[in-house]
C-alpha positions as CSV (number, residue, x, y, z in Angstrom):
1,M,4.0,-25.4,-10.9
2,G,0.6,-25.2,-12.6
3,R,0.9,-21.4,-12.8
4,V,4.2,-21.5,-14.7
5,P,2.7,-21.5,-18.2
6,D,0.5,-18.6,-17.2
7,A,3.5,-16.6,-15.9
8,L,5.4,-17.3,-19.1
9,R,2.5,-16.2,-21.2
10,A,2.2,-13.0,-19.3
11,A,6.0,-12.4,-19.6
12,Q,5.7,-12.8,-23.4
13,L,2.9,-10.3,-23.5
14,A,4.9,-7.7,-21.4
15,E,8.1,-8.2,-23.4
16,S,6.3,-7.8,-26.8
17,W,4.4,-4.6,-25.6
18,R,4.7,-1.6,-27.8
19,A,4.6,2.0,-26.7
20,Q,1.3,3.7,-27.1
21,D,0.7,7.0,-28.9
22,T,0.0,9.8,-26.4
23,S,0.1,12.7,-28.9
24,L,-3.6,13.4,-28.7
25,R,-3.6,13.9,-24.9
26,T,-4.4,17.5,-23.8
27,G,-4.7,19.4,-20.5
28,E,-2.4,20.3,-17.7
29,P,-1.1,17.7,-15.3
30,A,-2.9,17.5,-12.0
31,V,-1.4,19.4,-9.1
32,N,0.4,17.2,-6.6
33,P,1.3,18.9,-3.3
34,L,3.8,16.1,-2.4
35,R,5.7,16.7,-5.7
36,E,5.6,20.4,-5.2
37,F,7.1,20.0,-1.7
38,F,9.9,17.8,-3.1
39,D,10.7,20.1,-6.0
40,A,10.9,23.1,-3.6
41,R,13.3,21.3,-1.3
42,K,16.6,22.9,-2.2
43,E,18.3,22.8,1.2
44,G,17.8,21.2,4.6
45,R,17.1,17.6,5.4
46,G,17.3,15.4,2.3
47,I,14.5,13.6,0.5
48,W,15.3,10.8,-2.0
49,K,12.4,9.4,-4.0
50,W,11.6,8.0,-7.4
51,L,9.5,10.7,-9.1
52,H,6.5,8.5,-10.0
53,Y,6.0,7.7,-6.3
54,F,4.4,11.1,-5.7
55,D,1.4,10.3,-7.8
56,I,1.0,6.9,-6.0
57,Y,1.2,8.6,-2.6
58,H,-1.4,11.2,-3.5
59,R,-3.8,8.7,-5.0
60,H,-3.9,6.5,-2.0
61,L,-3.2,8.9,0.9
62,Q,-5.1,12.1,0.1
63,K,-8.1,11.0,2.1
64,F,-6.1,11.4,5.3
65,V,-5.2,15.0,4.6
66,G,-6.4,17.2,7.5
67,T,-7.0,14.3,9.8
68,D,-5.3,13.0,12.9
69,A,-4.0,10.0,11.1
70,H,-1.0,8.1,12.4
71,I,1.6,7.5,9.7
72,V,4.6,5.1,10.2
73,E,7.5,5.5,7.8
74,I,10.2,2.8,7.9
75,G,13.5,4.1,6.7
76,V,14.1,7.6,8.0
77,Y,17.5,8.2,6.4
78,S,18.1,12.0,6.3
79,G,14.7,12.9,7.7
80,G,13.4,15.0,4.8
81,S,10.3,12.9,4.2
82,L,9.2,13.4,7.8
83,D,9.0,17.1,6.9
84,M,7.1,16.2,3.7
85,W,4.4,14.2,5.6
86,H,3.8,16.9,8.1
87,D,3.4,19.5,5.3
88,Y,1.1,17.2,3.3
89,F,-1.2,15.8,6.0
90,G,-1.4,19.0,8.1
91,P,-1.0,19.9,11.8
92,R,-3.1,17.1,13.2
93,V,-1.1,14.2,11.8
94,R,1.1,12.0,13.9
95,V,4.3,10.7,12.3
96,T,6.5,7.9,13.6
97,G,9.7,7.1,11.9
98,V,11.4,3.7,12.2
99,D,15.1,3.2,11.5
100,I,17.9,0.9,12.5
101,A,20.3,3.9,13.0
102,P,20.2,5.4,16.5
103,E,21.3,8.8,15.0
104,C,17.8,9.2,13.6
105,R,16.5,9.9,17.1
106,S,17.6,13.5,16.4
107,Y,14.6,13.9,14.2
108,E,12.1,13.6,17.1
109,D,10.0,16.7,17.9
110,E,6.5,17.5,19.2
111,G,4.8,15.8,16.2
112,T,7.3,13.1,15.4
113,K,8.4,10.0,17.2
114,I,11.3,7.8,16.2
115,A,11.5,4.1,17.0
116,I,14.9,2.4,16.6
117,G,15.0,-1.2,15.6
118,D,15.5,-3.8,12.9
119,Q,12.5,-4.2,10.6
120,A,13.3,-7.9,10.1
121,D,13.1,-8.5,13.9
122,R,9.7,-9.7,15.0
123,R,10.4,-8.9,18.6
124,F,10.9,-5.3,17.6
125,W,7.5,-5.2,16.0
126,E,5.9,-6.8,19.0
127,T,7.1,-4.0,21.2
128,F,6.2,-1.4,18.5
129,R,2.6,-2.6,18.3
130,R,2.3,-2.4,22.1
131,D,3.6,1.2,22.1
132,N,1.6,2.2,19.0
133,P,-1.9,0.7,19.2
134,D,-3.4,2.9,16.4
135,V,-1.8,3.1,13.0
136,D,-3.4,4.2,9.8
137,I,-0.6,4.3,7.2
138,V,2.6,2.2,6.9
139,I,5.2,3.1,4.3
140,D,8.1,0.7,4.0
141,D,11.1,2.6,2.6
142,G,13.5,0.6,4.8
143,G,16.2,-1.9,3.8
144,H,14.5,-3.0,0.6
145,E,15.5,-6.6,1.0
146,P,12.5,-9.0,0.2
147,E,12.7,-10.8,3.6
148,Q,12.7,-7.5,5.4
149,Q,9.7,-6.4,3.4
150,I,7.8,-9.7,4.0
151,V,8.4,-9.6,7.7
152,T,7.3,-6.0,7.9
153,L,4.1,-6.7,6.0
154,E,3.3,-9.7,8.1
155,E,3.9,-7.8,11.4
156,T,2.2,-4.5,10.5
157,L,-0.6,-5.1,8.0
158,P,-3.0,-6.8,10.6
159,H,-2.2,-3.9,12.9
160,I,-3.4,-1.1,10.5
161,R,-6.8,0.3,11.3
162,P,-9.8,-0.2,9.0
163,G,-9.5,2.1,6.0
164,G,-5.8,2.2,6.3
165,I,-3.0,1.9,3.8
166,Y,0.1,-0.3,3.6
167,L,2.7,0.9,1.0
168,C,5.9,-0.9,0.2
169,E,8.5,0.9,-1.9
170,D,11.4,-0.2,-4.0
171,V,10.2,-3.7,-5.0
172,H,12.8,-4.0,-7.7
173,G,13.4,-6.7,-10.3
174,R,11.3,-9.4,-11.9
175,G,11.1,-12.5,-9.7
176,S,11.2,-10.5,-6.5
177,H,10.3,-12.8,-3.5
178,F,8.3,-9.9,-2.0
179,A,6.4,-9.4,-5.2
180,A,5.6,-13.1,-5.3
181,F,4.4,-12.9,-1.7
182,A,2.2,-9.9,-2.5
183,H,0.8,-11.5,-5.7
184,A,-0.2,-14.6,-3.6
185,L,-2.0,-12.3,-1.2
186,A,-3.8,-10.7,-4.1
187,D,-4.8,-14.1,-5.4
188,N,-6.6,-14.7,-2.1
189,L,-9.0,-11.9,-2.9
190,N,-10.5,-14.1,-5.5
191,E,-11.6,-16.9,-3.1
192,S,-15.3,-17.8,-3.9
193,H,-17.3,-19.8,-1.3
194,R,-21.0,-19.9,-2.2
195,A,-23.3,-19.1,0.7
196,P,-25.6,-22.0,1.6
197,D,-28.7,-19.9,1.0
198,A,-27.6,-18.3,-2.2
199,G,-30.5,-19.6,-4.2
200,G,-30.1,-19.0,-7.9
201,L,-28.1,-15.9,-7.7
202,P,-24.3,-15.5,-7.1
203,R,-23.7,-14.9,-3.4
204,Y,-20.4,-15.7,-1.8
205,R,-19.2,-15.5,1.8
206,A,-16.2,-13.3,2.4
207,T,-13.2,-14.9,3.9
208,P,-11.6,-13.2,6.9
209,F,-8.9,-11.9,4.5
210,Q,-11.5,-10.6,2.0
211,S,-13.4,-9.0,4.9
212,S,-10.5,-6.9,5.9
213,I,-8.5,-6.3,2.6
214,A,-10.1,-4.1,-0.1
215,A,-7.4,-4.2,-2.7
216,V,-3.8,-5.1,-3.6
217,T,-2.4,-2.7,-6.2
218,F,0.9,-3.1,-8.1
219,Y,2.8,-0.2,-9.6
220,P,6.4,0.0,-10.9
221,Y,8.5,-0.7,-7.8
222,V,5.5,-0.2,-5.4
223,V,2.9,-2.4,-3.8
224,V,-0.1,-0.8,-2.1
225,I,-2.6,-2.7,0.1
226,E,-5.8,-1.0,1.1
227,K,-7.9,-2.1,4.1
228,T,-11.7,-2.0,4.0
229,D,-13.4,0.8,5.9
230,S,-15.7,-1.8,7.6
231,P,-15.8,-5.6,7.6
232,R,-17.1,-7.1,4.5
233,T,-19.3,-10.2,5.0
234,E,-20.4,-11.2,1.5
235,F,-20.3,-10.6,-2.2
236,T,-23.5,-10.5,-4.2
237,A,-24.5,-10.1,-7.8
238,P,-28.2,-9.2,-8.0
239,K,-30.1,-8.9,-11.3
240,H,-32.0,-5.7,-12.2
241,G,-34.3,-5.3,-15.2
242,T,-36.9,-7.4,-16.9
243,A,-35.6,-8.2,-20.4
244,W,-33.0,-10.9,-20.6
245,Q,-31.5,-13.0,-23.4
246,P,-32.9,-16.5,-23.3
247,F,-29.6,-18.1,-22.6
248,L,-29.3,-16.1,-19.4
249,D,-32.7,-17.1,-17.9
């Protein structure tokens, strides 16, 4: 309950926000191969995405282009996004689609596996983890219900390899239970436990969560969680230079 005044204060700031003047911006927009693929899809298997998602995908996923990354997409629907991922990441990528509809098995091919199951079923994820021991990217575009999203995050995030990405789409509405869950995860990144031998400088031990999680990022309708490339053990803030204000000595 102690956080309620802060939440209300933030809501007031957001509701009173005024549009900014962008008239002085110049230059062409950056090329986004995912958006290009989407715009070019005039026939064939369908893709249904909010347009601003493509910049989010490209920002967080481009480091995997040309690699043998394993991407898991929950919510296959008409199968068009499976084509998009293969085109974007290249011939070495492995794609696994997860869907509750058995008909989606028809999308399987040499580079694509399909797992049929309920994303809210922890027993399904137990089997999935056993059959898929190496996952780099999880994209949740499944049922969009908060409890489904929370269970999926709980069951897949620890399973993603270092440097990997978890991305949940369609987090709609203020007061979303999944958003609250993700905000609480982000709050844990701010834990600060001073190391016993820190001396006079700030030096904090990383918690197991901080060791593994690099960032939790919020966008409209999207939450992205990035894992660290290697375990983080501590946070330090050394001083460099010789001239300091007296009140900082």
